[in-house]
N, C-alpha and C positions, 0 to 999 in steps of 0.2 A: 484208755486206749491211745497208743502213740501213733497218730495218723501220719506222722512224718518218719516213722521208723522203717527199718528194712522189711521188704517182702521176702520171706523165706520160702523157697521152692525146693521140695524134696522130690527129685525125679532121677531115676537111675539111668535113663536113656539119654546119652549125650546129644544125640540129634534133636530130641524133643527139647532139651535144655536150650539149644541154640535157637530153635523156633520160638520158644517162649521168650527168650531174651530179645529177639528181634521184634516180636509183637509188643512187649512192654516198652521198647524203645519207640515204636511207632505211636503208641498211646500217649507218650510223653508224660507219664507219671514221674514225679520227682523222687520217689522212694528208691533207695538203694536196693538192688536185687542180690540175694544171697542164694546160690545154688548148691545143693548137696545131693550126692548120689545115693545116700542111704540114711535111714533114721538115726543111726549111731553118730554119724558126722553132725547131723542137725542138732541132736541132743547135746553133744559136746559144745557146740556154739551157743545154744540156748542156756546151758548151765553156766557158761563163762562170760558171756557178753554183758556189757553194761548198757547196751542199747536194747530197749524194749521193741521187739518187732511189731510192725503194723498188722501183718497177718501171715498165717502159715498155710501154704498150699501143698498138700502131700499126696503122692501116689500111694497105692496100697501095697502092691507086690514089689518088694525091693529086697536086695541082699541085706544080711546082718539083722537089722531091725525093720519089721514091716511097718507100714503106716498105722495099723491098728495098735501094735506094740508101742510105737512112738506116742500115739495119742494117750494110751494108758499111762505111760511114764510121765508125760507132761501133766496130766490130770491129777496124778497121785503126788506130784511134787508141789508142795504148798507154795514155795517161792515162785515157781513158774505159773501155777494156776491163778495166782492173784494178779498177775500182770494183765489179765483180760485180753489175751491175744486170740483173735478168732482163728479157729482151726478148721480148715476145710479140706475135704477129700476132693481130689481132682484126678479122675482116673478113667481109663477105658473099661476097667473091671467093675461095672455098675450093675451087678446082678442083684436080685431081690434080697438074698441073704446078706451080701456085703453092705447094702444100703441100710437094712434093718440093724445089723451089728454096729454100724457107724453111729446111727442115731441113739442106740442104746448106750454109747460111750459119750453122749452129750457133745457131739461135734456141732459146729455151727452151720454146716452145710455139706452137701455131697453133690458134686457136679460131674456129669459124664463129659469126658474130654471129647469135644467135637473133632471130626476128622478133617474138615475143611479149614483152611487158614482164616478165611473171613469169619466163619462161625466161631472159631477159637478166639479170635480177637474180640468179637462182640461179647462173648461170654466173659472173658477176662475184664473187659471194660465195665460191664454191669456189676461184676463181683467187687471190683475196687471202688467204683462209685458208690455202691450200696454201703460198704463198710466205712467209707469216708463220711457218710451222713449219720451213721449210728452213734449213739451215746452209750458209754459204759460207766460203771461205778468209778473206775480209775480216772475218768475225765475230771472228777471233782477233787482229786488229790494232787493234780499238777499245778 
């Protein structure tokens, strides 16, 4: 796991992107932030980048490729799946079926996007700090 790699955020709402960007800035994590408005853009980056991302935070309902479809494509791509990049859903659409479907796809987490800025900041802080502490098989290959 590349703990210094970029954090990839797939969020189709530009206002939410700006809020997330400001929160990450306040949290002072040193990882580069990469924002994409749909899964297709993110997949193109993931397929072509030489940088292994630290983690992927994806919304579910997006144009072109949904978060579920993006997860499936990453999971089925041997090159991408071996990079050990945690894939987390971060969405307001956290109904029972969506959560069950997500875990059936072997996601590493599903988080309901809080409405308040302080709660959102605290959730993101916990997510990043947790994954900074985790050990992955790829840690032994670096």
